[in-house]
C-alpha positions as CSV (number, residue, x, y, z in Angstrom):
1,M,10.7,-9.0,-17.2
2,H,7.8,-6.7,-18.0
3,E,8.2,-6.2,-21.7
4,G,4.9,-5.4,-23.4
5,R,3.1,-4.9,-20.2
6,T,1.4,-1.8,-18.7
7,Y,0.9,-1.1,-15.0
8,I,-0.9,1.5,-13.0
9,V,1.0,3.0,-10.1
10,T,-0.6,5.2,-7.5
11,G,1.6,7.6,-5.4
12,A,3.7,7.9,-8.5
13,A,5.0,11.4,-7.9
14,S,7.4,10.7,-5.0
15,G,9.1,8.2,-2.8
16,I,8.5,4.5,-3.4
17,G,5.9,5.2,-6.0
18,A,8.3,7.2,-8.2
19,E,11.0,4.6,-7.8
20,T,8.6,1.9,-8.7
21,V,7.8,3.8,-11.9
22,T,11.5,3.9,-12.8
23,V,12.1,0.2,-12.0
24,L,9.1,-1.0,-14.0
25,Q,10.1,1.1,-17.0
26,K,13.7,-0.1,-16.9
27,Q,12.3,-3.6,-17.0
28,G,10.3,-2.9,-20.1
29,A,6.9,-1.8,-18.9
30,K,4.8,1.2,-19.7
31,V,3.5,3.0,-16.5
32,I,0.4,5.0,-15.9
33,G,0.9,7.2,-12.9
34,V,-1.7,8.4,-10.5
35,D,-1.2,11.0,-7.8
36,R,-2.5,14.3,-6.4
37,N,0.7,15.9,-7.6
38,T,2.1,15.7,-11.1
39,A,4.3,12.6,-11.6
40,K,7.3,13.1,-13.9
41,G,8.6,10.4,-16.2
42,V,5.4,8.3,-16.4
43,D,4.0,7.3,-19.8
44,Q,0.6,8.6,-18.9
45,F,-0.6,10.6,-15.9
46,F,-3.9,11.0,-14.1
47,E,-4.5,13.3,-11.2
48,A,-6.8,12.0,-8.5
49,D,-7.6,12.4,-4.8
50,L,-7.8,8.9,-3.3
51,S,-9.7,10.1,-0.3
52,D,-12.6,11.3,-2.5
53,P,-15.1,8.7,-4.0
54,V,-16.1,11.0,-6.8
55,S,-12.4,11.5,-7.8
56,I,-11.8,7.8,-7.6
57,D,-14.8,6.9,-9.7
58,A,-13.8,9.4,-12.4
59,L,-10.3,7.9,-12.4
60,V,-11.7,4.4,-12.9
61,A,-13.8,5.6,-15.8
62,A,-10.8,7.3,-17.4
63,L,-8.2,4.6,-17.0
64,P,-7.8,2.3,-20.0
65,N,-8.9,-1.3,-20.3
66,G,-6.5,-4.2,-20.4
67,T,-3.7,-3.1,-18.0
68,N,-1.6,-5.8,-16.5
69,G,-1.5,-4.7,-12.9
70,L,-2.0,-2.2,-10.2
71,A,0.5,-1.0,-7.6
72,N,-1.4,0.7,-4.8
73,I,1.4,2.7,-3.3
74,A,-0.2,6.1,-2.5
75,G,-0.5,6.7,1.3
76,L,-0.5,9.2,4.1
77,P,1.6,9.1,7.2
78,P,0.3,9.0,10.8
79,T,0.7,12.8,11.2
80,A,-2.2,13.4,8.8
81,A,-5.8,13.6,10.0
82,A,-7.0,10.2,11.1
83,A,-9.9,9.9,8.7
84,R,-7.8,11.0,5.7
85,V,-5.2,8.3,6.6
86,M,-7.9,5.6,6.7
87,K,-9.6,6.9,3.5
88,V,-6.4,7.0,1.4
89,N,-4.5,4.0,2.9
90,L,-7.5,1.7,3.1
91,Y,-10.9,2.7,1.8
92,G,-9.7,4.7,-1.3
93,L,-7.4,1.9,-2.2
94,Q,-10.2,-0.6,-1.9
95,R,-12.6,1.5,-4.0
96,L,-10.0,2.0,-6.8
97,T,-9.0,-1.7,-6.8
98,L,-12.5,-3.0,-6.9
99,G,-13.5,-0.5,-9.6
100,L,-10.6,-1.5,-11.8
101,I,-11.0,-5.3,-11.5
102,P,-13.4,-5.5,-14.5
103,K,-11.0,-3.3,-16.6
104,L,-7.8,-5.3,-15.8
105,A,-6.4,-7.9,-18.2
106,D,-6.8,-11.6,-17.3
107,G,-3.7,-12.6,-15.4
108,A,-3.2,-9.2,-13.9
109,S,-1.4,-8.7,-10.6
110,I,-2.2,-6.3,-7.7
111,A,0.4,-5.2,-5.2
112,N,-0.7,-3.3,-2.1
113,L,1.9,-1.3,-0.2
114,G,1.5,-2.5,3.4
115,S,3.9,-1.6,6.2
116,L,5.8,-3.1,9.1
117,A,3.2,-1.0,11.0
118,G,0.7,-3.7,10.1
119,F,2.7,-6.4,11.7
120,G,0.4,-6.6,14.8
121,W,-2.8,-7.3,13.0
122,A,-3.4,-10.5,14.8
123,N,-3.6,-8.5,18.1
124,A,-6.2,-6.1,16.7
125,V,-8.6,-8.4,14.8
126,D,-11.8,-7.0,16.3
127,Q,-10.8,-3.4,15.4
128,C,-9.7,-4.5,12.0
129,K,-13.0,-6.3,11.4
130,A,-14.8,-3.1,12.4
131,A,-12.7,-1.1,10.0
132,L,-13.3,-3.5,7.2
133,N,-17.1,-3.3,7.6
134,L,-16.9,0.3,6.3
135,T,-16.3,1.7,2.8
136,L,-15.5,5.1,1.5
137,D,-19.2,5.8,1.3
138,D,-19.6,5.5,5.1
139,D,-18.9,8.1,7.8
140,V,-15.2,7.4,8.3
141,D,-14.8,10.5,10.5
142,A,-17.4,9.1,12.9
143,F,-15.7,5.7,12.9
144,C,-12.3,7.3,13.7
145,A,-13.9,9.3,16.5
146,A,-15.6,6.3,18.0
147,Q,-12.4,4.3,17.9
148,G,-10.3,7.1,19.4
149,L,-8.2,7.4,16.3
150,T,-6.4,10.7,16.0
151,E,-3.3,12.2,14.5
152,D,-1.5,11.7,17.9
153,E,1.7,10.3,19.2
154,T,0.5,6.7,19.0
155,G,0.1,6.6,15.2
156,R,-2.8,4.1,15.8
157,N,-4.7,5.5,12.7
158,Y,-1.8,4.5,10.4
159,F,-1.2,1.2,12.1
160,L,-4.9,0.2,11.8
161,S,-5.0,1.2,8.1
162,K,-2.1,-1.1,7.3
163,E,-3.3,-4.0,9.6
164,A,-6.7,-3.9,7.9
165,L,-5.1,-3.7,4.4
166,I,-3.0,-6.9,5.1
167,I,-6.1,-8.7,6.3
168,W,-8.1,-7.5,3.2
169,T,-5.4,-8.8,1.0
170,M,-5.4,-12.2,2.6
171,Q,-9.2,-12.3,2.4
172,N,-9.0,-11.8,-1.4
173,R,-6.3,-14.4,-2.0
174,W,-8.6,-16.3,-4.4
175,T,-11.4,-13.8,-5.1
176,W,-10.6,-13.3,-8.8
177,R,-8.8,-16.6,-9.6
178,D,-11.3,-17.4,-12.3
179,R,-9.5,-14.7,-14.2
180,A,-6.0,-15.5,-12.7
181,I,-5.9,-12.0,-11.0
182,T,-3.7,-12.2,-7.9
183,M,-3.2,-9.7,-5.1
184,N,-0.4,-9.5,-2.5
185,C,1.1,-7.0,-0.1
186,V,4.6,-5.6,0.1
187,S,5.4,-4.4,3.6
188,P,8.4,-2.2,4.1
189,G,10.1,-1.3,7.3
190,P,11.6,2.3,7.8
191,V,12.4,3.7,4.4
192,E,14.2,6.9,3.5
193,T,11.3,8.8,1.9
194,P,9.8,12.2,2.4
195,I,7.5,10.8,5.2
196,L,10.1,9.0,7.2
197,A,10.4,12.1,9.5
198,D,6.7,11.9,10.1
199,F,7.1,8.4,11.5
200,V,10.0,9.3,13.7
201,Q,8.1,12.3,15.0
202,T,5.0,10.1,15.7
203,L,6.7,7.1,17.2
204,G,9.5,8.9,19.0
205,E,11.7,6.7,21.2
206,R,10.0,3.5,19.9
207,A,11.2,4.4,16.3
208,E,14.7,5.3,17.6
209,E,15.1,2.0,19.4
210,D,13.9,0.1,16.3
211,M,16.3,1.9,14.1
212,K,19.3,1.1,16.4
213,V,19.1,-2.6,15.5
214,M,19.1,-2.0,11.8
215,D,22.2,-1.5,9.6
216,R,20.4,1.3,7.7
217,P,16.9,2.4,6.7
218,G,15.6,1.0,3.5
219,S,15.8,2.9,0.2
220,P,12.9,3.3,-2.2
221,G,14.7,1.0,-4.6
222,D,14.8,-1.8,-2.0
223,V,11.0,-1.7,-2.0
224,A,10.4,-0.9,-5.6
225,Y,12.1,-4.1,-6.9
226,V,9.9,-6.2,-4.6
227,V,6.8,-4.4,-5.9
228,S,8.0,-5.1,-9.4
229,F,8.4,-8.8,-8.6
230,A,5.0,-8.9,-7.0
231,L,3.5,-7.6,-10.2
232,S,5.4,-10.0,-12.4
233,T,4.3,-13.3,-13.9
234,Q,7.1,-14.9,-11.7
235,A,5.1,-14.2,-8.6
236,K,1.8,-15.8,-9.7
237,W,1.8,-18.4,-7.0
238,F,1.9,-15.8,-4.3
239,R,-1.7,-15.2,-3.3
240,G,-2.7,-13.1,-0.4
241,A,0.9,-13.0,0.8
242,N,2.6,-10.3,2.7
243,L,6.2,-9.8,1.4
244,T,8.2,-8.1,4.1
245,V,11.1,-6.0,2.9
246,D,12.3,-4.5,6.2
247,G,15.9,-5.2,6.8
248,G,15.1,-8.1,9.1
249,M,13.0,-6.0,11.5
250,S,9.9,-8.3,11.5
251,S,12.2,-11.2,12.3
252,H,13.8,-9.2,15.1
253,I,10.4,-8.4,16.6
254,L,9.3,-12.1,16.4
255,S,12.5,-13.3,17.9
256,N,12.0,-10.9,20.9
257,I,8.3,-11.9,21.3
258,H,9.2,-15.6,21.5
259,D,12.5,-15.1,23.4
260,F,14.7,-16.6,20.7
């Protein structure tokens, strides 16, 4: 499926990122891993802090030309400081992606890890637009303070980062089509990763109620295979799409909203 292809995977040291590395390699790809922590099993590794523009720019300069795709999987949970959540989950991702576009091969694919937490973007359009007016060079801390975003029990910092990411992905559905570069989101529901406990802690009863209607939480493999598909040549007519891999949770929420 990926023979002779090379991909960059951020967040490669653990969770969904590490599993995506494994899946891509099983399917014939070489994988360049990016993380703050050392990623084992990758073909090449680069350490970087995706909240730091200097670190990102150095990473872009160091990464090779001609890679076939980018899986933006690195992310922070809602229990982290609000500005860092926004920087890593949204602004750092954007800076890395835009910096790498000139270095990607024609026909490359970009897969952004969204989240079920981004499901309500249509109800937060104004706040998402405000967030998308910023970059990593702006005062993200001041923006978070003005928006009342904190690492509190609501998890709003995380939700906004994923809502804005889904919108940004849609906005760029055709941006690079002259080079046949496509970008899509993959949005998981609750997944058994090291940060699942952070979500349960943040969302409390809301998370417990959601989990009751599911047969099980997802596994990293459930998500990694969808990321692999989104990177593949078989997914080239998906453009700006949000592929939900959530055990039916988004369908459950929609059914309840519309009283089905």
